[in-house]
N, CA, C, O and the ligand as a Tripos MOL2 file, in Angstrom:
@<TRIPOS>MOLECULE
protein
  245   243    62     0     0
PROTEIN
NO_CHARGES

@<TRIPOS>ATOM
      1 N           3.8550  -17.0970  -29.5740 N.3       1 MET1
      2 CA          2.6680  -16.2890  -29.3130 C.3       1 MET1
      3 C           3.0670  -14.8390  -29.0240 C.2       1 MET1
      4 O           4.0930  -14.5780  -28.3960 O.2       1 MET1
      5 N           2.2680  -13.9390  -29.4750 N.am      2 ALA2
      6 CA          2.5590  -12.5180  -29.2550 C.3       2 ALA2
      7 C           2.3170  -12.1330  -27.8080 C.2       2 ALA2
      8 O           1.4730  -12.7040  -27.1180 O.2       2 ALA2
      9 N           3.0690  -11.1670  -27.3820 N.am      3 SER3
     10 CA          2.7990  -10.6110  -26.0650 C.3       3 SER3
     11 C           2.9620   -9.0980  -26.1350 C.2       3 SER3
     12 O           3.5640   -8.5580  -27.0630 O.2       3 SER3
     13 N           2.4160   -8.4420  -25.1390 N.am      4 TYR4
     14 CA          2.4730   -6.9870  -25.0870 C.3       4 TYR4
     15 C           3.3050   -6.5820  -23.8860 C.2       4 TYR4
     16 O           3.1270   -7.0820  -22.7750 O.2       4 TYR4
     17 N           4.2050   -5.6720  -24.1420 N.am      5 LYS5
     18 CA          5.1100   -5.2640  -23.0760 C.3       5 LYS5
     19 C           5.0490   -3.7570  -22.8360 C.2       5 LYS5
     20 O           4.8790   -2.9530  -23.7530 O.2       5 LYS5
     21 N           5.1960   -3.4230  -21.5720 N.am      6 PHE6
     22 CA          5.1980   -2.0250  -21.1850 C.3       6 PHE6
     23 C           6.3600   -1.7540  -20.2460 C.2       6 PHE6
     24 O           6.6240   -2.5320  -19.3300 O.2       6 PHE6
     25 N           7.0520   -0.6480  -20.4790 N.am      7 LYS7
     26 CA          8.1070   -0.2010  -19.5690 C.3       7 LYS7
     27 C           7.7510    1.1870  -19.0750 C.2       7 LYS7
     28 O           7.4470    2.0850  -19.8600 O.2       7 LYS7
     29 N           7.7920    1.3470  -17.7830 N.am      8 CYS8
     30 CA          7.5020    2.6420  -17.1890 C.3       8 CYS8
     31 C           8.4160    3.7370  -17.7440 C.2       8 CYS8
     32 O           7.9950    4.8770  -17.9370 O.2       8 CYS8
     33 N           9.6410    3.3770  -17.9890 N.am      9 ARG9
     34 CA         10.6250    4.3230  -18.5070 C.3       9 ARG9
     35 C          10.1860    4.9290  -19.8440 C.2       9 ARG9
     36 O          10.5270    6.0680  -20.1620 O.2       9 ARG9
     37 N           9.4310    4.1570  -20.6130 N.am     10 ASP10
     38 CA          8.9750    4.6270  -21.9230 C.3      10 ASP10
     39 C           7.9600    5.7660  -21.8400 C.2      10 ASP10
     40 O           7.7250    6.4600  -22.8290 O.2      10 ASP10
     41 N           7.3580    5.9590  -20.6680 N.am     11 ILE11
     42 CA          6.4830    7.1350  -20.5440 C.3      11 ILE11
     43 C           7.1700    8.2350  -19.7320 C.2      11 ILE11
     44 O           6.5230    9.1550  -19.2310 O.2      11 ILE11
     45 N           8.4910    8.1180  -19.6150 N.am     12 GLY12
     46 CA          9.2590    9.1920  -19.0120 C.3      12 GLY12
     47 C           9.4310    9.0990  -17.5100 C.2      12 GLY12
     48 O           9.8940   10.0440  -16.8710 O.2      12 GLY12
     49 N           9.0530    7.9410  -16.9350 N.am     13 MET13
     50 CA          9.2260    7.7550  -15.5000 C.3      13 MET13
     51 C          10.6410    7.2380  -15.2100 C.2      13 MET13
     52 O          11.1900    6.4400  -15.9690 O.2      13 MET13
     53 N          11.2060    7.6980  -14.1210 N.am     14 ASP14
     54 CA         12.5000    7.1850  -13.6880 C.3      14 ASP14
     55 C          12.2430    5.9540  -12.8210 C.2      14 ASP14
     56 O          12.2930    6.0110  -11.5920 O.2      14 ASP14
     57 N          11.9700    4.8580  -13.4910 N.am     15 CYS15
     58 CA         11.3990    3.6910  -12.8180 C.3      15 CYS15
     59 C          11.7080    2.4570  -13.6630 C.2      15 CYS15
     60 O          11.6410    2.5180  -14.8910 O.2      15 CYS15
     61 N          12.0430    1.3520  -13.0270 N.am     16 ASP16
     62 CA         12.4200    0.1520  -13.7650 C.3      16 ASP16
     63 C          11.2900   -0.8540  -13.9420 C.2      16 ASP16
     64 O          11.5220   -1.9980  -14.3340 O.2      16 ASP16
     65 N          10.0740   -0.4230  -13.6520 N.am     17 PHE17
     66 CA          8.9320   -1.3380  -13.7690 C.3      17 PHE17
     67 C           8.6980   -1.7770  -15.2140 C.2      17 PHE17
     68 O           8.7000   -0.9750  -16.1480 O.2      17 PHE17
     69 N           8.4950   -3.0890  -15.3510 N.am     18 LYS18
     70 CA          8.1240   -3.6560  -16.6490 C.3      18 LYS18
     71 C           6.9470   -4.5780  -16.4280 C.2      18 LYS18
     72 O           6.8480   -5.2300  -15.3890 O.2      18 LYS18
     73 N           6.0550   -4.6350  -17.4000 N.am     19 ALA19
     74 CA          4.9500   -5.5720  -17.3060 C.3      19 ALA19
     75 C           4.6970   -6.1590  -18.6800 C.2      19 ALA19
     76 O           4.9870   -5.5430  -19.7060 O.2      19 ALA19
     77 N           4.1490   -7.3620  -18.6750 N.am     20 SER20
     78 CA          3.7690   -7.9350  -19.9560 C.3      20 SER20
     79 C           2.4750   -8.7130  -19.8120 C.2      20 SER20
     80 O           2.1020   -9.1370  -18.7190 O.2      20 SER20
     81 N           1.8090   -8.8910  -20.9230 N.am     21 GLY21
     82 CA          0.5620   -9.6360  -20.9150 C.3      21 GLY21
     83 C           0.2600  -10.1490  -22.3040 C.2      21 GLY21
     84 O           0.8530   -9.7030  -23.2870 O.2      21 GLY21
     85 N          -0.6610  -11.0860  -22.3810 N.am     22 LYS22
     86 CA         -1.0170  -11.6600  -23.6780 C.3      22 LYS22
     87 C          -1.8660  -10.6950  -24.4950 C.2      22 LYS22
     88 O          -1.8640  -10.7350  -25.7260 O.2      22 LYS22
     89 N          -2.5900   -9.8300  -23.7950 N.am     23 THR23
     90 CA         -3.4090   -8.8230  -24.4650 C.3      23 THR23
     91 C          -3.2180   -7.4930  -23.7510 C.2      23 THR23
     92 O          -2.7360   -7.4420  -22.6190 O.2      23 THR23
     93 N          -3.6040   -6.4180  -24.4320 N.am     24 VAL24
     94 CA         -3.5330   -5.0930  -23.8100 C.3      24 VAL24
     95 C          -4.4800   -5.0500  -22.6050 C.2      24 VAL24
     96 O          -4.1720   -4.4350  -21.5840 O.2      24 VAL24
     97 N          -5.6270   -5.7090  -22.7370 N.am     25 ASP25
     98 CA         -6.6050   -5.7420  -21.6390 C.3      25 ASP25
     99 C          -6.0540   -6.4200  -20.4000 C.2      25 ASP25
    100 O          -6.4400   -6.0850  -19.2800 O.2      25 ASP25
    101 N          -5.1540   -7.3730  -20.5960 N.am     26 GLU26
    102 CA         -4.5320   -8.0470  -19.4690 C.3      26 GLU26
    103 C          -3.4390   -7.1630  -18.8560 C.2      26 GLU26
    104 O          -3.1860   -7.1940  -17.6510 O.2      26 GLU26
    105 N          -2.8170   -6.3940  -19.7110 N.am     27 LEU27
    106 CA         -1.6960   -5.5630  -19.2930 C.3      27 LEU27
    107 C          -2.1340   -4.2970  -18.5500 C.2      27 LEU27
    108 O          -1.5090   -3.9080  -17.5640 O.2      27 LEU27
    109 N          -3.1950   -3.6620  -19.0170 N.am     28 MET28
    110 CA         -3.6190   -2.3800  -18.4450 C.3      28 MET28
    111 C          -3.8420   -2.4000  -16.9330 C.2      28 MET28
    112 O          -3.3890   -1.4880  -16.2410 O.2      28 MET28
    113 N          -4.5330   -3.4210  -16.3970 N.am     29 PRO29
    114 CA         -4.7300   -3.4340  -14.9340 C.3      29 PRO29
    115 C          -3.4280   -3.5350  -14.1550 C.2      29 PRO29
    116 O          -3.3170   -2.9860  -13.0580 O.2      29 PRO29
    117 N          -2.4450   -4.2300  -14.7090 N.am     30 LYS30
    118 CA         -1.1370   -4.3370  -14.0470 C.3      30 LYS30
    119 C          -0.4640   -2.9740  -13.9970 C.2      30 LYS30
    120 O           0.1500   -2.6030  -12.9960 O.2      30 LYS30
    121 N          -0.5890   -2.2360  -15.0920 N.am     31 ILE31
    122 CA         -0.0100   -0.8940  -15.1490 C.3      31 ILE31
    123 C          -0.7450    0.0390  -14.1910 C.2      31 ILE31
    124 O          -0.1310    0.8450  -13.4920 O.2      31 ILE31
    125 N          -2.0590   -0.0870  -14.1730 N.am     32 ALA32
    126 CA         -2.8650    0.7610  -13.2830 C.3      32 ALA32
    127 C          -2.5080    0.5170  -11.8230 C.2      32 ALA32
    128 O          -2.4150    1.4560  -11.0320 O.2      32 ALA32
    129 N          -2.3080   -0.7530  -11.4710 N.am     33 GLU33
    130 CA         -1.9620   -1.1010  -10.1030 C.3      33 GLU33
    131 C          -0.5810   -0.5530   -9.7350 C.2      33 GLU33
    132 O          -0.3720   -0.0220   -8.6450 O.2      33 GLU33
    133 N           0.3400   -0.6980  -10.6670 N.am     34 HIS34
    134 CA          1.6880   -0.1850  -10.4420 C.3      34 HIS34
    135 C           1.6790    1.3430  -10.3010 C.2      34 HIS34
    136 O           2.3330    1.8980   -9.4180 O.2      34 HIS34
    137 N           0.9360    2.0040  -11.1760 N.am     35 ALA35
    138 CA          0.8520    3.4700  -11.1430 C.3      35 ALA35
    139 C           0.3490    3.9410   -9.7810 C.2      35 ALA35
    140 O           0.8190    4.9380   -9.2340 O.2      35 ALA35
    141 N          -0.6140    3.2000   -9.2540 N.am     36 LYS36
    142 CA         -1.2060    3.5270   -7.9690 C.3      36 LYS36
    143 C          -0.2120    3.3100   -6.8240 C.2      36 LYS36
    144 O          -0.0200    4.1810   -5.9750 O.2      36 LYS36
    145 N           0.4130    2.1310   -6.8210 N.am     37 ASN37
    146 CA          1.3190    1.7770   -5.7290 C.3      37 ASN37
    147 C           2.6310    2.5420   -5.7640 C.2      37 ASN37
    148 O           3.1280    2.9840   -4.7270 O.2      37 ASN37
    149 N           3.1890    2.6970   -6.9520 N.am     38 ALA38
    150 CA          4.5350    3.2510   -7.0560 C.3      38 ALA38
    151 C           4.5340    4.7500   -7.3240 C.2      38 ALA38
    152 O           5.4520    5.4600   -6.9140 O.2      38 ALA38
    153 N           3.4980    5.2320   -8.0150 N.am     39 HIS39
    154 CA          3.5190    6.6360   -8.4210 C.3      39 HIS39
    155 C           2.3550    7.4350   -7.8510 C.2      39 HIS39
    156 O           2.1850    8.6110   -8.1720 O.2      39 HIS39
    157 N           1.5650    6.8010   -7.0150 N.am     40 HIS40
    158 CA          0.4270    7.4580   -6.3650 C.3      40 HIS40
    159 C          -0.5250    8.0940   -7.3670 C.2      40 HIS40
    160 O          -1.1030    9.1530   -7.1230 O.2      40 HIS40
    161 N          -0.6700    7.4160   -8.5030 N.am     41 ILE41
    162 CA         -1.6460    7.8610   -9.4980 C.3      41 ILE41
    163 C          -2.9150    7.0350   -9.2740 C.2      41 ILE41
    164 O          -2.9730    5.8610   -9.6400 O.2      41 ILE41
    165 N          -3.9170    7.6510   -8.6760 N.am     42 GLU42
    166 CA         -5.1210    6.9240   -8.2950 C.3      42 GLU42
    167 C          -5.9580    6.5340   -9.5050 C.2      42 GLU42
    168 O          -6.5820    5.4740   -9.5410 O.2      42 GLU42
    169 N          -5.9510    7.4190  -10.4890 N.am     43 GLN43
    170 CA         -6.8060    7.1990  -11.6440 C.3      43 GLN43
    171 C          -6.0190    7.5420  -12.8930 C.2      43 GLN43
    172 O          -5.4650    8.6350  -13.0030 O.2      43 GLN43
    173 N          -5.9680    6.6140  -13.8320 N.am     44 ILE44
    174 CA         -5.3030    6.9000  -15.0960 C.3      44 ILE44
    175 C          -6.2720    7.6760  -15.9800 C.2      44 ILE44
    176 O          -7.2800    7.1320  -16.4310 O.2      44 ILE44
    177 N          -5.9650    8.9450  -16.2280 N.am     45 ASP45
    178 CA         -6.8640    9.7430  -17.0730 C.3      45 ASP45
    179 C          -6.5910    9.4720  -18.5530 C.2      45 ASP45
    180 O          -5.6510    8.7590  -18.9040 O.2      45 ASP45
    181 N          -7.4210   10.0480  -19.4020 N.am     46 ASP46
    182 CA         -7.3280    9.7610  -20.8420 C.3      46 ASP46
    183 C          -5.9630   10.1170  -21.4260 C.2      46 ASP46
    184 O          -5.4190    9.4130  -22.2770 O.2      46 ASP46
    185 N          -5.4370   11.2270  -20.9380 N.am     47 ASN47
    186 CA         -4.1410   11.6830  -21.3890 C.3      47 ASN47
    187 C          -3.0410   10.6570  -21.1100 C.2      47 ASN47
    188 O          -2.2450   10.3180  -21.9860 O.2      47 ASN47
    189 N          -3.0200   10.1710  -19.8580 N.am     48 LEU48
    190 CA         -2.0220    9.1890  -19.4480 C.3      48 LEU48
    191 C          -2.2700    7.8430  -20.1200 C.2      48 LEU48
    192 O          -1.3330    7.1330  -20.4850 O.2      48 LEU48
    193 N          -3.5260    7.5130  -20.2720 N.am     49 LYS49
    194 CA         -3.8920    6.2540  -20.9160 C.3      49 LYS49
    195 C          -3.3560    6.2010  -22.3500 C.2      49 LYS49
    196 O          -2.8470    5.1750  -22.8000 O.2      49 LYS49
    197 N          -3.4810    7.3210  -23.0490 N.am     50 GLN50
    198 CA         -2.9440    7.3920  -24.4170 C.3      50 GLN50
    199 C          -1.4360    7.2290  -24.4450 C.2      50 GLN50
    200 O          -0.8790    6.5590  -25.3140 O.2      50 GLN50
    201 N          -0.7870    7.8590  -23.4730 N.am     51 LYS51
    202 CA          0.6550    7.7600  -23.3470 C.3      51 LYS51
    203 C           1.0800    6.3110  -23.1050 C.2      51 LYS51
    204 O           2.0090    5.7990  -23.7290 O.2      51 LYS51
    205 N           0.3690    5.6750  -22.1820 N.am     52 VAL52
    206 CA          0.6550    4.2820  -21.8390 C.3      52 VAL52
    207 C           0.4320    3.3890  -23.0560 C.2      52 VAL52
    208 O           1.2610    2.5390  -23.3790 O.2      52 VAL52
    209 N          -0.7060    3.5970  -23.7280 N.am     53 GLN53
    210 CA         -1.0290    2.7320  -24.8600 C.3      53 GLN53
    211 C          -0.0280    2.8840  -25.9940 C.2      53 GLN53
    212 O           0.2800    1.9080  -26.6780 O.2      53 GLN53
    213 N           0.4830    4.0830  -26.2030 N.am     54 SER54
    214 CA          1.4770    4.2510  -27.2610 C.3      54 SER54
    215 C           2.8430    3.7040  -26.8540 C.2      54 SER54
    216 O           3.6970    3.4630  -27.7060 O.2      54 SER54
    217 N           3.0460    3.5110  -25.5560 N.am     55 ALA55
    218 CA          4.3190    2.9580  -25.0830 C.3      55 ALA55
    219 C           4.3040    1.4250  -25.0480 C.2      55 ALA55
    220 O           5.3520    0.7920  -24.9180 O.2      55 ALA55
    221 N           3.1190    0.8400  -25.1630 N.am     56 ILE56
    222 CA          3.0120   -0.6230  -25.1620 C.3      56 ILE56
    223 C           3.5320   -1.1790  -26.4800 C.2      56 ILE56
    224 O           3.1180   -0.7560  -27.5600 O.2      56 ILE56
    225 N           4.4380   -2.1280  -26.3690 N.am     57 LYS57
    226 CA          5.0100   -2.7110  -27.5740 C.3      57 LYS57
    227 C           4.6000   -4.1670  -27.7340 C.2      57 LYS57
    228 O           4.5630   -4.9400  -26.7770 O.2      57 LYS57
    229 N           4.2990   -4.5050  -28.9520 N.am     58 LYS58
    230 CA          3.9310   -5.8770  -29.2490 C.3      58 LYS58
    231 C           5.2010   -6.6570  -29.5680 C.2      58 LYS58
    232 O           6.0540   -6.2110  -30.3350 O.2      58 LYS58
    233 N           5.3010   -7.8130  -28.9680 N.am     59 SER59
    234 CA          6.4800   -8.6360  -29.1640 C.3      59 SER59
    235 C           6.0530  -10.0330  -29.5870 C.2      59 SER59
    236 O           5.0090  -10.5290  -29.1660 O.2      59 SER59
    237 N           6.8560  -10.6490  -30.4070 N.am     60 MET60
    238 CA          6.5230  -12.0000  -30.8670 C.3      60 MET60
    239 C           7.0390  -13.0780  -29.9280 C.2      60 MET60
    240 O           6.8430  -14.2670  -30.1770 O.2      60 MET60
    241 N           7.6920  -12.6720  -28.8620 N.am     61 PHE61
    242 CA          8.2590  -13.6670  -27.9390 C.3      61 PHE61
    243 C           7.5130  -13.7010  -26.6240 C.2      61 PHE61
    244 O           7.8600  -14.4810  -25.7380 O.2      61 PHE61
    245 ZN          6.7760    3.0100  -12.5530 Zn       62 ZN62
@<TRIPOS>BOND
     1     1     2 1
     2     2     3 1
     3     3     4 2
     4     3     5 am
     5     5     6 1
     6     6     7 1
     7     7     8 2
     8     7     9 am
     9     9    10 1
    10    10    11 1
    11    11    12 2
    12    11    13 am
    13    13    14 1
    14    14    15 1
    15    15    16 2
    16    15    17 am
    17    17    18 1
    18    18    19 1
    19    19    20 2
    20    19    21 am
    21    21    22 1
    22    22    23 1
    23    23    24 2
    24    23    25 am
    25    25    26 1
    26    26    27 1
    27    27    28 2
    28    27    29 am
    29    29    30 1
    30    30    31 1
    31    31    32 2
    32    31    33 am
    33    33    34 1
    34    34    35 1
    35    35    36 2
    36    35    37 am
    37    37    38 1
    38    38    39 1
    39    39    40 2
    40    39    41 am
    41    41    42 1
    42    42    43 1
    43    43    44 2
    44    43    45 am
    45    45    46 1
    46    46    47 1
    47    47    48 2
    48    47    49 am
    49    49    50 1
    50    50    51 1
    51    51    52 2
    52    51    53 am
    53    53    54 1
    54    54    55 1
    55    55    56 2
    56    55    57 am
    57    57    58 1
    58    58    59 1
    59    59    60 2
    60    59    61 am
    61    61    62 1
    62    62    63 1
    63    63    64 2
    64    63    65 am
    65    65    66 1
    66    66    67 1
    67    67    68 2
    68    67    69 am
    69    69    70 1
    70    70    71 1
    71    71    72 2
    72    71    73 am
    73    73    74 1
    74    74    75 1
    75    75    76 2
    76    75    77 am
    77    77    78 1
    78    78    79 1
    79    79    80 2
    80    79    81 am
    81    81    82 1
    82    82    83 1
    83    83    84 2
    84    83    85 am
    85    85    86 1
    86    86    87 1
    87    87    88 2
    88    87    89 am
    89    89    90 1
    90    90    91 1
    91    91    92 2
    92    91    93 am
    93    93    94 1
    94    94    95 1
    95    95    96 2
    96    95    97 am
    97    97    98 1
    98    98    99 1
    99    99   100 2
   100    99   101 am
   101   101   102 1
   102   102   103 1
   103   103   104 2
   104   103   105 am
   105   105   106 1
   106   106   107 1
   107   107   108 2
   108   107   109 am
   109   109   110 1
   110   110   111 1
   111   111   112 2
   112   111   113 am
   113   113   114 1
   114   114   115 1
   115   115   116 2
   116   115   117 am
   117   117   118 1
   118   118   119 1
   119   119   120 2
   120   119   121 am
   121   121   122 1
   122   122   123 1
   123   123   124 2
   124   123   125 am
   125   125   126 1
   126   126   127 1
   127   127   128 2
   128   127   129 am
   129   129   130 1
   130   130   131 1
   131   131   132 2
   132   131   133 am
   133   133   134 1
   134   134   135 1
   135   135   136 2
   136   135   137 am
   137   137   138 1
   138   138   139 1
   139   139   140 2
   140   139   141 am
   141   141   142 1
   142   142   143 1
   143   143   144 2
   144   143   145 am
   145   145   146 1
   146   146   147 1
   147   147   148 2
   148   147   149 am
   149   149   150 1
   150   150   151 1
   151   151   152 2
   152   151   153 am
   153   153   154 1
   154   154   155 1
   155   155   156 2
   156   155   157 am
   157   157   158 1
   158   158   159 1
   159   159   160 2
   160   159   161 am
   161   161   162 1
   162   162   163 1
   163   163   164 2
   164   163   165 am
   165   165   166 1
   166   166   167 1
   167   167   168 2
   168   167   169 am
   169   169   170 1
   170   170   171 1
   171   171   172 2
   172   171   173 am
   173   173   174 1
   174   174   175 1
   175   175   176 2
   176   175   177 am
   177   177   178 1
   178   178   179 1
   179   179   180 2
   180   179   181 am
   181   181   182 1
   182   182   183 1
   183   183   184 2
   184   183   185 am
   185   185   186 1
   186   186   187 1
   187   187   188 2
   188   187   189 am
   189   189   190 1
   190   190   191 1
   191   191   192 2
   192   191   193 am
   193   193   194 1
   194   194   195 1
   195   195   196 2
   196   195   197 am
   197   197   198 1
   198   198   199 1
   199   199   200 2
   200   199   201 am
   201   201   202 1
   202   202   203 1
   203   203   204 2
   204   203   205 am
   205   205   206 1
   206   206   207 1
   207   207   208 2
   208   207   209 am
   209   209   210 1
   210   210   211 1
   211   211   212 2
   212   211   213 am
   213   213   214 1
   214   214   215 1
   215   215   216 2
   216   215   217 am
   217   217   218 1
   218   218   219 1
   219   219   220 2
   220   219   221 am
   221   221   222 1
   222   222   223 1
   223   223   224 2
   224   223   225 am
   225   225   226 1
   226   226   227 1
   227   227   228 2
   228   227   229 am
   229   229   230 1
   230   230   231 1
   231   231   232 2
   232   231   233 am
   233   233   234 1
   234   234   235 1
   235   235   236 2
   236   235   237 am
   237   237   238 1
   238   238   239 1
   239   239   240 2
   240   239   241 am
   241   241   242 1
   242   242   243 1
   243   243   244 2
@<TRIPOS>SUBSTRUCTURE
     1 MET1         2 RESIDUE 1 A MET
     2 ALA2         6 RESIDUE 1 A ALA
     3 SER3        10 RESIDUE 1 A SER
     4 TYR4        14 RESIDUE 1 A TYR
     5 LYS5        18 RESIDUE 1 A LYS
     6 PHE6        22 RESIDUE 1 A PHE
     7 LYS7        26 RESIDUE 1 A LYS
     8 CYS8        30 RESIDUE 1 A CYS
     9 ARG9        34 RESIDUE 1 A ARG
    10 ASP10       38 RESIDUE 1 A ASP
    11 ILE11       42 RESIDUE 1 A ILE
    12 GLY12       46 RESIDUE 1 A GLY
    13 MET13       50 RESIDUE 1 A MET
    14 ASP14       54 RESIDUE 1 A ASP
    15 CYS15       58 RESIDUE 1 A CYS
    16 ASP16       62 RESIDUE 1 A ASP
    17 PHE17       66 RESIDUE 1 A PHE
    18 LYS18       70 RESIDUE 1 A LYS
    19 ALA19       74 RESIDUE 1 A ALA
    20 SER20       78 RESIDUE 1 A SER
    21 GLY21       82 RESIDUE 1 A GLY
    22 LYS22       86 RESIDUE 1 A LYS
    23 THR23       90 RESIDUE 1 A THR
    24 VAL24       94 RESIDUE 1 A VAL
    25 ASP25       98 RESIDUE 1 A ASP
    26 GLU26      102 RESIDUE 1 A GLU
    27 LEU27      106 RESIDUE 1 A LEU
    28 MET28      110 RESIDUE 1 A MET
    29 PRO29      114 RESIDUE 1 A PRO
    30 LYS30      118 RESIDUE 1 A LYS
    31 ILE31      122 RESIDUE 1 A ILE
    32 ALA32      126 RESIDUE 1 A ALA
    33 GLU33      130 RESIDUE 1 A GLU
    34 HIS34      134 RESIDUE 1 A HIS
    35 ALA35      138 RESIDUE 1 A ALA
    36 LYS36      142 RESIDUE 1 A LYS
    37 ASN37      146 RESIDUE 1 A ASN
    38 ALA38      150 RESIDUE 1 A ALA
    39 HIS39      154 RESIDUE 1 A HIS
    40 HIS40      158 RESIDUE 1 A HIS
    41 ILE41      162 RESIDUE 1 A ILE
    42 GLU42      166 RESIDUE 1 A GLU
    43 GLN43      170 RESIDUE 1 A GLN
    44 ILE44      174 RESIDUE 1 A ILE
    45 ASP45      178 RESIDUE 1 A ASP
    46 ASP46      182 RESIDUE 1 A ASP
    47 ASN47      186 RESIDUE 1 A ASN
    48 LEU48      190 RESIDUE 1 A LEU
    49 LYS49      194 RESIDUE 1 A LYS
    50 GLN50      198 RESIDUE 1 A GLN
    51 LYS51      202 RESIDUE 1 A LYS
    52 VAL52      206 RESIDUE 1 A VAL
    53 GLN53      210 RESIDUE 1 A GLN
    54 SER54      214 RESIDUE 1 A SER
    55 ALA55      218 RESIDUE 1 A ALA
    56 ILE56      222 RESIDUE 1 A ILE
    57 LYS57      226 RESIDUE 1 A LYS
    58 LYS58      230 RESIDUE 1 A LYS
    59 SER59      234 RESIDUE 1 A SER
    60 MET60      238 RESIDUE 1 A MET
    61 PHE61      242 RESIDUE 1 A PHE
    62 ZN62       245 GROUP 0 **** ****
């Protein structure tokens, strides 16, 4: 089954956070929560959202 993976490092953060989910919709809230807790980003704006979405990779594993 496919999964979607995100690495904080891929958007230029010096951070080892990784998240994965079965869908992008499942993954986004995990990233949002991490951004808030670890990077004090209260709200993901459109600019950052685009960055995050382009950093999400689809994996077959
Ligand atoms: Zn991070």
